[in-house]
C-alpha positions in Angstrom: 0.1 36.0 12.9 1.3 35.2 16.7 4.1 33.9 14.4 7.7 34.5 15.2 9.8 34.6 12.0 11.7 32.1 11.1 14.4 33.1 9.0 17.9 33.9 10.8 18.7 37.7 10.7 22.0 38.9 8.3 22.8 41.7 11.2 23.5 39.1 13.2 24.2 36.0 11.9 27.6 35.4 11.5 30.0 34.5 8.4 27.5 36.3 6.6 29.2 39.3 3.9 27.2 42.4 3.5 24.3 41.6 0.6 23.5 38.6 2.8 26.6 36.6 0.5 28.8 33.5 2.2 32.4 32.9 1.7 33.5 30.6 0.8 34.4 27.4 3.9 31.2 29.1 5.7 28.4 26.8 5.9 25.4 28.9 5.2 22.5 29.9 7.5 19.8 27.0 7.8 17.1 28.1 5.5 13.7 28.9 7.5 10.8 26.3 7.5 7.0 27.7 6.5 4.8 24.9 7.2 1.7 27.7 7.3 2.6 28.0 3.7 0.3 27.1 1.2 -3.6 27.4 1.3 -6.1 26.2 4.0 -7.4 23.3 2.5 -11.0 23.2 4.0 -12.5 19.8 2.3 -11.2 16.7 1.9 -13.1 13.1 0.1 -12.8 10.8 2.0 -10.8 7.4 1.7 -12.0 4.7 -0.2 -14.7 4.8 -3.9 -18.0 5.8 -4.1 -19.9 2.5 -4.7 -21.3 4.4 -8.0 -18.0 4.0 -9.9 -17.5 0.8 -8.4 -21.1 -0.8 -8.1 -20.1 0.7 -12.5 -16.8 -0.8 -13.2 -18.4 -4.1 -11.4 -20.9 -5.0 -14.1 -18.7 -4.2 -16.9 -15.7 -6.9 -15.9 -18.4 -8.7 -15.6 -20.1 -8.0 -18.8 -16.5 -8.3 -20.2 -15.9 -11.9 -19.0 -19.2 -13.3 -19.7 -18.6 -11.8 -23.8 -15.3 -13.4 -24.3 -16.2 -16.9 -22.3 -19.5 -16.9 -24.8 -16.7 -16.4 -27.7 -15.0 -18.8 -26.3 -17.3 -21.0 -25.8 -18.3 -20.1 -30.2 -14.7 -20.9 -31.5 -15.3 -24.2 -29.1 -17.8 -25.6 -32.2 
């Protein structure tokens, strides 16, 4: 790793007490940023809906609409 340690050195940071504590009235040092932390994501699925599930959803919606339309027509008689 060529990354430099982002954490401040407790021996050279002003205002730190022995053991890493901060006395009252002092601002603690900023925390380090570690953008490389966590697992490397290697698989990014494509955005949007696949054709199969979208087609199935459309078919179910059309069938439900046809059922309710037929039901309304039967009740209207």
